N, C-alpha and C positions, 0 to 999 in steps of 0.2 A: 533479546528481550525474553523474559520468562513469563509463564502463565501465572496469574495471581488469583488467589481465593478471595471471593467477595462474601462478606458476612452481612452487609446492609443492602436491603432491597432497593433498587433504583426506583425513582418516581418520575412522572412526566414533568413536574415542575423543576426537575434538576437539569433539564435540557432546553435548548432553543429549538423551536420548530424550523424545519427546512424552509418552509414558506416565508417565515419571518426573516430568516437568515439571508435569503435570496432577494428579498424585497427592499432591503435597506443596507446602507453601509454600517458595519459594526462600529460601536463606540470604541472598542479596543480590539486589537488583534491577538493579544495574549492575555490569558487569565480569565477569559469569558466562559460561559457555559458551553459544553459540547453540543454539537448539533445532532438531533435525533433524525436519522434518515429513514428508519423503519422500526416498527415494533409489532410483535405478535406474541400472544400468550397461549399457554396450554399446548405448546409444540411438543414433539417427541424427538428424543435424541437416540440415535443408533450408534453403538460403539462396541468394539470387541471386548468381551468380558475380561480377558487377560490385560488389555490395555486400560480398561476402567479400573481394575484393581491396582495396576502398577503406577497410575498417575493420581496423586492425591488431589490435584485440582479438579479432576473429573469425578473422583470417588465421592466427593462431598455432594454430588448431585443425586446420588441414590440413597434412599432412606435405609438405615441399617435394619437388617432383618427382612427387607422387602423380598418378595418372590422374584427371582431373576428371570423374568420372561424373556424368551429368546425368539428370534426370527431366523429365516433362512439367510444364506449369504447374500451380500450386496453385489449386484452385477457391476463389472467394470472397475474393480478396485485398482488402485495405482500399481503399476508394474505387474498386473495380473494377480495380485494378492487377493485372497478371499478369506474372510473370517468365518469359520464354521459355526461359532457361537457368538452371535451378535445380540447384545443386550439392548432392550428397549427401556429407556428412562423417560417416563411421562412427566407432565406438568412442568414444562420448561418455558420460561419467558425469555424471548429473544429480543435484545436491545442492540440495534445496529447504530452506533454513534460514530461521530467523526473521529473520536479518539481510539476507541476499542470496541470489540464485539463482546457483549456480555451475555452469558447464559446463566439464568437464575432459576433455581428450583423453588417453587412455592411450597413444596412439602418439607424439604430439609432446611429452608430459609438460608440457603447458601448458594453460591454460584462461582463461576470462573470468568475471569477477564482475559481476553485473548488479544494480544497486539496484532495488528494487521500484517506486519512483516513476517510473522510466524505462519501466516496462511500461505503456503507455497503453491497450493492448487485448490481451486474451487470450481464446481460445475453442477449443472442440473442433472440429476440422475434418476432413472426409472428403476424402481425396486423390482426384484424378482417375484415378490409375493406381498400381499397386503399386510400391514401391521396393525390395522384397526378395522372398523366396520365399513370404511369408505370403499368405493369400488376400486378395482385394480387399476383402472385408467387414471385414478386420481393419486395413485401412490408414486409421487415424485418427491424427491428430497434434494437438499443442497449438500452435495458431497464436498468435504474439505479435507485436505491433507495438511496437517500442522507439523512444523519443524520445531522440535523442543530444545535444540542446542544451537549455538552460534556457528554457522557454517564457515565463518572466517577463521575460526580457531581449530578446525579439524583438518587432518591430513588426508583423509580418504572419504569418498562418498559412502563407503560401507559403515563409517562411524556416525553418519547422520541418524539421529533418533527421531522418528516420526510417529504420529498417531492419526488414525483415520476416523472421522466421524461423519454422520449424516443427520441433518436437521429436517424434520418433516413438519411444516407449518400447518396450522389448522385451516380447514377449507372454508370456514366462516369467520367473519370479522368479530373481534373481541375488543373493539375500541371502547365500547360503553363500559365494559368491565374494568378496563384500565383507568377510565375516567372516574369511576366510582371509588377506586382504591387510591387514586393519586391526586385528585383535585378536590379542594375544599368545596363544601356545599354541592355535592355531586348531582343532586336533583336538578338544580338550575343549570349546571354546566352541561349536563347530558341531554336536556330536553328543551332548552330555551335558546334565545339568540345570544345568551352569554357564554355559549360553548367556546372554550379556548381554541385559538387558531391551530394548535397542535392536534387536538382531537378532530377538528374539522378536516385537517389535512389527511389524517390517517383514515377517516371515513371515506375520503375521496378516492383512496386507493382500493376500495372494495371491488371496483369493476375490473381491476387487474388481477391476474392469476396470482394467488398467494406465493407460490414458489418463484414465479418470475419477479415479483416485487421484492422478495427477499434476496434473490440473486442480484438484481440490479443495485440494491442498496449496498450489499457487501462489495460489489465491484467498484461502485463509486467511492466508497470509503477506503478501499484498498489502494485506489489511485492516489489518494491523499498522502499515502505513506510509501513512497517508492523505495526500492532497495538502496542502501547506502552505497556510495561510490567506492570502488576498490582502489587499492594503492596505485595500480597501473593507470586507472582512469584519472586519478588526481595528478599524476605526473604529466600526462598529456603527451601528444605527438608533436615533435618540433615542427612538423609541416603545417600544423594548424595555426602557427603564428604568422604564416605568410598571408599577405593581403588577398582577400577573396577566398581563403581556404575554407571558410564556413559557408560559402555560397557563391552565386554569380555576382560579378561586378557589372552594374548597369548604369545608365545615365542618371537614374534616380538616386542611387546610393554611391556614386563615384566620389562625392565629396567626403565620404567616410574613409576613403582609402588614399586619396591624393589631395595635395594642397593646390594653390593657384599656379605654382611653378611646375606642377606635374611630379612632385616628389612624394614618396610614400609617407603617409601620416603615421606617427608613432614609431618611426624607425630608430629614434634616438640620435644623439649628436655623433657625427663621425670624427675620427681622429685627424690630426694635421696632415695635410697633403692629400687627403681623400678627394677624389674627383679631379685631380690635376692630370692634364693630358701632356705627355712628353713626346718629343720628336725622336726619330731614330738616332740622330747625332747625339742628342742628350743622353740617350740610353747607353750609347757606346762609351761616353765619357764618364759614366757613373762609377763603377767600381774600379776601373783600370786607370783612371786619371789621377795624377798626383801633382803637387806643386813643388817646383824646385826652389832654391834659395832666393833666386831673383824674382820669384813670383810668377814665373812662366810655367805654363802647363806642359808636362812631359807625359807621354804615354808609354806604358810598359806593355809589351805584348808577351803573351804566354808562348814559350818555346817547348817543343817536344823533346 
């Protein structure tokens, strides 16, 4: 899957709240609104300047002509890599939905949509230096390594193209701001009992560390999009077809493997003569016995 450029700003009413999704059975399993697991506004994006310029999907997040503010290298980069020039892109809204991770710049009015299978690695990371006025202890970000090409179509790991980014969420809640820009009649929605469930749910996460809430949401949504099965996985192991190969056979599940006669279930119909028990005399008469013209049996013995 490829990264996509987003030109239309997402709104809260475009999604189903996680609380609503978990509290009732959905009316349809396909075609419904995506579920919003987490939202934060005014976050900061850290990315290598060379990678920012090389990737159009991320380049749209920085306003043309903006002063390229840089920070020191990020600790613990993948494979020990460090970017000497890491650009800070401010004013990023982060939408963690059940379908994709969306990063939208409120300054350039553009964003990038990231499929979860492209996120090969994500972790909470402490930065080596503050990137804002917040204390150093609060400088934690969500580090992500994104795979830009299809790993199934490449021949070597060296051909895998990746980009490393870090998201730093705001330390204070910005739910009211999102409600004002996304919900009709914002005064009533943000201050009265008519507050939408999605806004109430996002407010409830204020007690959770912003970085941990972001990490948990990305982890939950990534689990909804497991890596596709490889060719070898689809072929399967012949031994897995044996009864009980997938687990223990107990008195509780024995009926799944054996019928009333003690025969394997699902083994298919056997050919003619299957299961017939022959005596030794019958075996001796098998290939070496012939019938003469009078119908009597004559045995031929092999001679050396």
